[in-house]
C-alpha positions as CSV (number, residue, x, y, z in Angstrom):
1,M,0.0,0.0,0.0
2,P,1.3,3.5,-0.9
3,A,2.2,6.1,1.7
4,I,0.2,9.3,1.3
5,G,2.1,11.2,4.0
6,F,4.4,11.0,6.9
7,V,4.0,12.1,10.6
8,T,6.2,12.2,13.7
9,R,5.0,11.5,17.2
10,E,4.9,14.7,19.3
11,G,3.7,14.1,22.8
12,R,0.5,12.1,22.7
13,G,-0.3,13.1,19.1
14,F,1.4,13.4,15.7
15,K,2.4,16.1,13.3
16,G,3.5,15.9,9.6
17,Q,2.3,16.2,6.1
18,L,-0.3,14.6,3.9
19,R,1.1,14.2,0.4
20,T,-0.7,13.0,-2.7
21,L,-0.3,13.9,-6.4
22,S,-2.4,17.0,-6.0
23,I,-2.3,17.7,-2.2
24,R,0.4,19.0,0.1
25,A,-1.0,19.8,3.5
26,D,0.4,20.0,7.0
27,I,-1.7,17.9,9.4
28,E,-1.9,17.4,13.1
29,I,-3.4,14.2,14.6
30,A,-4.3,15.2,18.2
31,P,-5.9,13.2,21.0
32,N,-9.7,13.8,21.2
33,S,-10.0,15.6,24.6
34,R,-13.9,15.4,24.3
35,K,-14.1,11.7,23.8
36,A,-17.0,10.5,25.9
37,G,-17.7,7.0,24.6
38,D,-16.3,4.0,22.6
39,T,-17.9,5.1,19.3
40,Q,-16.2,8.5,19.3
41,P,-12.7,8.9,17.8
42,D,-9.5,8.7,19.9
43,Y,-7.9,11.4,17.6
44,L,-9.0,14.4,15.6
45,V,-7.1,15.2,12.4
46,R,-6.8,18.9,11.5
47,S,-5.2,20.9,8.7
48,G,-4.9,24.6,8.6
49,G,-7.3,24.8,11.6
50,A,-10.0,22.8,9.8
51,E,-11.0,19.3,11.0
52,V,-10.5,16.9,8.1
53,G,-10.8,13.5,9.8
54,A,-10.6,11.3,12.8
55,G,-8.6,8.4,14.1
56,W,-9.3,5.3,16.2
57,L,-6.9,3.1,18.1
58,R,-7.0,-0.5,16.9
59,R,-5.1,-3.7,17.7
60,A,-3.7,-5.8,14.8
61,E,-5.1,-9.4,14.9
62,S,-1.9,-11.0,13.6
63,S,0.7,-9.1,15.6
64,G,-1.3,-7.8,18.6
65,N,0.3,-4.3,18.0
66,D,-1.7,-1.2,18.4
67,Y,-2.1,1.2,15.5
68,V,-4.2,4.3,14.5
69,S,-6.9,3.9,11.8
70,L,-7.7,7.2,10.1
71,S,-10.8,8.4,8.2
72,L,-10.1,11.6,6.2
73,A,-12.6,13.8,4.3
74,A,-12.3,17.2,2.6
75,P,-13.6,18.8,-0.6
76,E,-10.2,18.2,-2.2
77,F,-10.7,14.4,-1.9
78,G,-14.0,14.5,-3.8
79,P,-17.2,12.9,-2.5
80,R,-15.5,9.9,-0.9
81,R,-13.5,9.5,2.3
82,L,-9.9,8.4,2.4
83,Y,-9.0,5.6,4.7
84,A,-5.5,5.1,6.0
85,N,-3.5,3.6,8.9
86,L,-0.4,4.9,10.7
87,G,2.3,2.4,10.2
88,R,6.1,2.2,10.5
89,A,7.7,4.4,7.9
90,A,9.9,2.2,5.6
91,G,13.6,2.6,6.0
92,Q,13.2,4.5,9.3
93,D,15.1,3.7,12.5
94,D,13.2,6.4,14.3
95,D,10.4,4.8,16.5
96,D,8.5,8.1,16.3
97,A,8.3,8.2,12.5
98,F,5.1,6.9,10.9
99,A,3.8,6.7,7.3
100,I,0.1,7.4,6.5
101,I,-0.6,4.2,4.6
102,W,-3.6,4.5,2.2
103,N,-6.2,1.8,2.6
104,P,-8.4,1.9,-0.5
105,A,-12.0,1.1,0.3
106,D,-12.6,-0.7,-3.0
């Protein structure tokens, strides 16, 4: 799966850039301080002050490792949402460097 951006862990959240063929945007993935239930996201994704998505903590069935599953939506993406996961950035030795790995819905 292709990486559509990269982020670095900063405190309890992440900061970096979303990068596609037509989009270059700084993003912040911050803990959701208003989370009140299991159906609400663990993280909110913002770019330029606008909320563009959300993230949920998940556990991989095969490895048992935790990861963040993202859902992104903005007019620049068209009528559909982009789904992605935060995963280890290829070739990185830095434990705080993550790739935003696109997960096509179809």
